[in-house]
C-alpha angles and dihedrals in degrees: 000000000000118000141172116231117229094191139009114291119195115250091001110068149276135285115306098013119135109224139174116236134165111277093243096053090050099045097037103040120003098048099038091050092049094243092119147010129213109267098244122148092254093048092048089054094047091047093051088052091053099037095104091050093049094046088050092055092047092052091050092053090050093049089049091051093047091050091051091047090051091048091050092047091060091057123091125206120207 
């Protein structure tokens, strides 16, 4: 089953990548949780239209995580 990833999935790929997965993994986990959509022609067009928005959201999540990591790095535990 070929899908388009809507966010980074560990050991699978990054946002926007078309990947092949086993049908059960796609139907039972990735699609219901909103991490992917089936790679149909209509979904490919819809994804390309939303690509900038999704990349912006991913960048914001990464910036927030980096800020949290920097804040934790400054703390000392005794």
